[in-house]
N, C-alpha and C positions, 0 to 999 in steps of 0.2 A: 503494499499499500503505499509505504514511504517513498520507494523508488518511483512509483506511479505518479505521484504527487511531483515530485522533482522533474520528473519529464514533463509532466503538465506545466510546471513553472516554464520550462524554457520554451514550451509552444506559447503561452501566454506573454512571455516577454518578447517573442518573435512577431506577436501582434495578430496570433490566429486564436481561433477558440479550439478548447478541448473536444473531444468527441463525445463525453457524457452529457446525456439530456434525457428530461421527462416532458410528457406530454400534459399531464393534468397537474393542478396544485398539489403539493406536498407539505403535510403538517410541519409547522416551525420544529415541535419536537423531534419529529423525524429526520428533519436536516440538522439540527444540533447534534444528534446521535451519531447521524452520519460523519459529521465532522470530528466528532470524539473519537470514533473509530479509525480515524486515519491518522490520530496522534500516537507517537510511541509511547509515551508515558499516560495513557487515557487512563490508568486506574486511580490517579490524582485528580481528576478533574469530577468535579459534582455538579448537578443540575439541581440549582435550589428551586427554581420556580418558572415555568414557562406558560404563558396565558396562550389560550388556543388562538390560531390562525394558520395560515398556510402561506407558502412561497410558489410564485406562478412556476410553472414547470420548467420554462426555457430558462429560467434563472437559476433554478435548484444547484445544479452541478458546480457553477460558479460560486454561488452563496456558501456551499460546502468546502468548496476549497479554501475560499477567504476565510472562514472560519476556523478550518483546521489550521491555517499559518497562524492566525493569531491565538489560538490556544496552543500550538506547538512554541510559540516563543514565550507564552506564560509559565507554559512548565520547564523551559528549558532555563529561563532566567530567574527562576524561583527555587529555594533550597529544596532539598528532594522530600523533606519532613512535611511540607506545605501544600496547602491544598489550592487547587483553581476552583474558583466558582463561576457560574454560569447563570443570568437570569434573563428573563424577556418579558416585556410589557407591550401590549398593544396599547398605541397613541392614537390621536386624532389625524396624524399625518403619516403613519406608517406603524413601524413595529421595530422596538429598540432591543437591542441584545447587549448586554454587558458581560465583559469576561474580565474577572478580577484575579491576578495575582498577589502574592504576599512578598514578594522578590526585594531585591535591591533598588529599584525604581529607577528613574532615569533624572538627569538634571532637568531644570526648566529649558535648558538651551537645546537640548536633543528634544523634548518632547515637543517645543515650537516647529524645530527642523522635521520631525516625523509628523506631525501634524499638516504642514505646508505641502509635504509629499504626498500626505492623503486627498488634500483636496485639490492639486496640480500635480498629477503622476508625472514625474520627469522621465527623460528617457533613460534607458538602462545604462548604467555605468558599471561594466565587467570589473573595474577597480574597487567597486563598492559592495563587492559579494558578500560580506559580512550581513548585509541587510536585503539581501534577495528577497526574503518573504515580504517586507514592506513594498518593495517595489510591485511584486505580484498582487497583494493586497489592493495597492492602489490602483494597478490596472482594473482589475476585477471590479471594484467598486466604481471607479469611473464607467465602467461598461454598462452597468445597469442603474447608475444614479443613487447608487447608495454611498451614505456619508458614513466615514470612519474616523473617530478623533481618540487620541490618547490622552489621560489625564491622570494626576497622581490617585493612588488609591488611599482610603481612608485609613488603611492600617499598614502602611509601606507597599510599595510594589507600584504598579501600573494598572489601571482600568481601561480596557478597549470599549468604546462604546460604538455600537454598529448600528445605525439607522437605514432601516429597509423602507423604502418610500410605499405607500399605498398601490 
Protein backbone atom coordinates (compact mmCIF):
# COMPACT_ATOMS: atom_id res chain seq x y z
CA UNK A 1 0.00 0.00 0.00
CA UNK A 2 2.79 2.40 0.89
CA UNK A 3 4.64 1.68 -2.36
CA UNK A 4 1.42 2.23 -4.35
CA UNK A 5 0.86 5.54 -2.58
CA UNK A 6 4.42 6.65 -3.35
CA UNK A 7 3.94 5.66 -7.00
CA UNK A 8 0.72 7.68 -7.03
CA UNK A 9 2.66 10.62 -5.51
CA UNK A 10 4.87 10.66 -8.61
CA UNK A 11 1.85 10.44 -10.93
CA UNK A 12 0.23 13.38 -9.09
CA UNK A 13 3.42 15.45 -9.16
CA UNK A 14 3.64 14.81 -12.91
CA UNK A 15 0.21 16.43 -13.25
CA UNK A 16 -1.82 13.31 -14.01
CA UNK A 17 -4.62 11.66 -12.06
CA UNK A 18 -4.13 8.27 -10.38
CA UNK A 19 -6.28 5.41 -11.64
CA UNK A 20 -8.46 4.78 -8.56
CA UNK A 21 -12.00 6.02 -8.80
CA UNK A 22 -15.54 5.48 -7.53
CA UNK A 23 -18.85 6.15 -9.22
CA UNK A 24 -21.08 6.72 -6.21
CA UNK A 25 -20.63 8.87 -3.10
CA UNK A 26 -18.73 7.15 -0.29
CA UNK A 27 -19.45 7.79 3.41
CA UNK A 28 -16.81 10.00 5.04
CA UNK A 29 -16.16 7.36 7.71
CA UNK A 30 -15.17 4.89 4.96
CA UNK A 31 -12.93 7.51 3.30
CA UNK A 32 -11.20 8.11 6.66
CA UNK A 33 -10.83 4.37 7.27
CA UNK A 34 -9.40 3.96 3.76
CA UNK A 35 -6.83 6.67 4.47
CA UNK A 36 -5.89 5.13 7.82
CA UNK A 37 -5.38 1.75 6.15
CA UNK A 38 -2.68 3.34 3.96
CA UNK A 39 -0.58 4.49 6.93
CA UNK A 40 2.23 2.26 8.16
CA UNK A 41 1.61 3.07 11.83
CA UNK A 42 -2.20 2.88 11.51
CA UNK A 43 -2.61 1.38 15.00
CA UNK A 44 -1.79 4.77 16.56
CA UNK A 45 -4.65 6.57 14.81
CA UNK A 46 -7.96 7.01 16.63
CA UNK A 47 -11.23 8.11 15.08
CA UNK A 48 -12.79 10.38 17.73
CA UNK A 49 -16.00 11.23 15.94
CA UNK A 50 -17.11 11.49 12.32
CA UNK A 51 -20.47 13.08 11.62
CA UNK A 52 -22.36 11.38 8.78
CA UNK A 53 -21.81 12.69 5.25
CA UNK A 54 -20.34 11.46 1.97
CA UNK A 55 -17.65 12.36 -0.57
CA UNK A 56 -18.44 12.43 -4.30
CA UNK A 57 -17.18 9.32 -6.02
CA UNK A 58 -14.86 11.15 -8.42
CA UNK A 59 -13.01 12.76 -5.47
CA UNK A 60 -12.79 9.73 -3.16
CA UNK A 61 -9.41 8.37 -4.31
CA UNK A 62 -7.76 11.78 -4.10
CA UNK A 63 -9.28 12.58 -0.69
CA UNK A 64 -8.13 9.21 0.66
CA UNK A 65 -4.63 9.90 -0.64
CA UNK A 66 -4.60 13.46 0.74
CA UNK A 67 -5.72 12.27 4.19
CA UNK A 68 -3.23 9.36 4.15
CA UNK A 69 -0.35 11.79 3.52
CA UNK A 70 -1.45 14.00 6.43
CA UNK A 71 -2.00 11.00 8.73
CA UNK A 72 1.41 9.57 7.80
CA UNK A 73 3.06 12.90 8.66
CA UNK A 74 1.18 13.10 11.96
CA UNK A 75 2.29 9.60 12.95
CA UNK A 76 5.86 10.06 11.69
CA UNK A 77 6.51 13.39 13.42
CA UNK A 78 5.15 12.48 16.84
CA UNK A 79 6.58 10.20 19.55
CA UNK A 80 5.66 6.51 19.11
CA UNK A 81 3.75 6.34 22.41
CA UNK A 82 1.35 9.15 21.40
CA UNK A 83 -1.92 8.90 19.50
CA UNK A 84 -3.11 10.70 16.36
CA UNK A 85 -6.76 11.74 16.51
CA UNK A 86 -9.20 12.31 13.65
CA UNK A 87 -12.52 14.13 13.98
CA UNK A 88 -15.04 15.15 11.35
CA UNK A 89 -17.75 17.79 11.46
CA UNK A 90 -20.45 18.71 8.96
CA UNK A 91 -20.45 22.48 8.34
CA UNK A 92 -22.77 24.76 6.35
CA UNK A 93 -20.10 25.20 3.64
CA UNK A 94 -18.71 21.67 3.59
CA UNK A 95 -17.12 19.09 5.83
CA UNK A 96 -14.14 19.65 8.15
CA UNK A 97 -11.75 16.88 9.11
CA UNK A 98 -9.12 17.53 11.77
CA UNK A 99 -6.01 15.41 12.21
CA UNK A 100 -4.22 16.17 15.46
CA UNK A 101 -0.88 14.85 16.60
CA UNK A 102 1.02 15.31 19.86
CA UNK A 103 4.42 15.77 18.28
CA UNK A 104 7.10 18.40 18.45
CA UNK A 105 5.08 20.86 16.41
CA UNK A 106 6.36 23.32 13.83
CA UNK A 107 7.70 26.83 14.18
CA UNK A 108 5.31 29.61 13.18
CA UNK A 109 7.55 30.35 10.21
CA UNK A 110 7.34 26.74 8.99
CA UNK A 111 3.56 26.67 9.55
CA UNK A 112 3.16 29.89 7.56
CA UNK A 113 5.33 28.51 4.74
CA UNK A 114 3.40 25.21 4.64
CA UNK A 115 0.05 27.02 4.67
CA UNK A 116 1.18 29.24 1.76
CA UNK A 117 2.07 26.10 -0.19
CA UNK A 118 -1.33 24.59 0.62
CA UNK A 119 -3.14 27.70 -0.62
CA UNK A 120 -1.04 28.08 -3.79
CA UNK A 121 0.60 24.79 -4.79
CA UNK A 122 4.11 25.52 -6.02
CA UNK A 123 5.86 23.64 -8.78
CA UNK A 124 7.51 20.53 -7.44
CA UNK A 125 11.12 21.11 -6.42
CA UNK A 126 13.06 17.82 -6.27
CA UNK A 127 15.60 19.44 -3.95
CA UNK A 128 12.83 19.72 -1.32
CA UNK A 129 11.93 16.02 -1.35
CA UNK A 130 11.69 15.98 2.47
CA UNK A 131 8.33 17.73 2.04
CA UNK A 132 7.07 15.55 -0.80
CA UNK A 133 3.85 14.78 1.08
CA UNK A 134 2.98 18.48 1.38
CA UNK A 135 3.44 19.00 -2.37
CA UNK A 136 1.10 16.08 -3.03
CA UNK A 137 -1.48 17.30 -0.50
CA UNK A 138 -1.41 20.79 -2.03
CA UNK A 139 -1.91 19.42 -5.57
CA UNK A 140 -4.77 17.12 -4.57
CA UNK A 141 -6.46 19.82 -2.50
CA UNK A 142 -6.22 22.30 -5.37
CA UNK A 143 -7.68 19.75 -7.82
CA UNK A 144 -10.92 19.46 -5.79
CA UNK A 145 -11.20 22.87 -4.13
CA UNK A 146 -10.30 21.36 -0.75
CA UNK A 147 -8.72 23.76 1.73
CA UNK A 148 -5.95 22.41 3.95
CA UNK A 149 -4.35 24.38 6.74
CA UNK A 150 -1.96 23.57 9.56
CA UNK A 151 -2.05 25.13 13.00
CA UNK A 152 -0.49 24.45 16.38
CA UNK A 153 -2.31 21.78 18.34
CA UNK A 154 -3.72 22.65 21.75
CA UNK A 155 -1.51 20.01 23.41
CA UNK A 156 1.69 20.52 21.39
CA UNK A 157 2.05 19.12 17.93
CA UNK A 158 0.14 20.11 14.82
CA UNK A 159 -3.49 19.98 13.74
CA UNK A 160 -4.21 19.65 10.04
CA UNK A 161 -7.65 20.99 9.09
CA UNK A 162 -9.12 19.71 5.83
CA UNK A 163 -12.23 21.50 4.55
CA UNK A 164 -13.99 19.55 1.83
CA UNK A 165 -16.44 21.84 0.01
CA UNK A 166 -20.13 21.00 -0.29
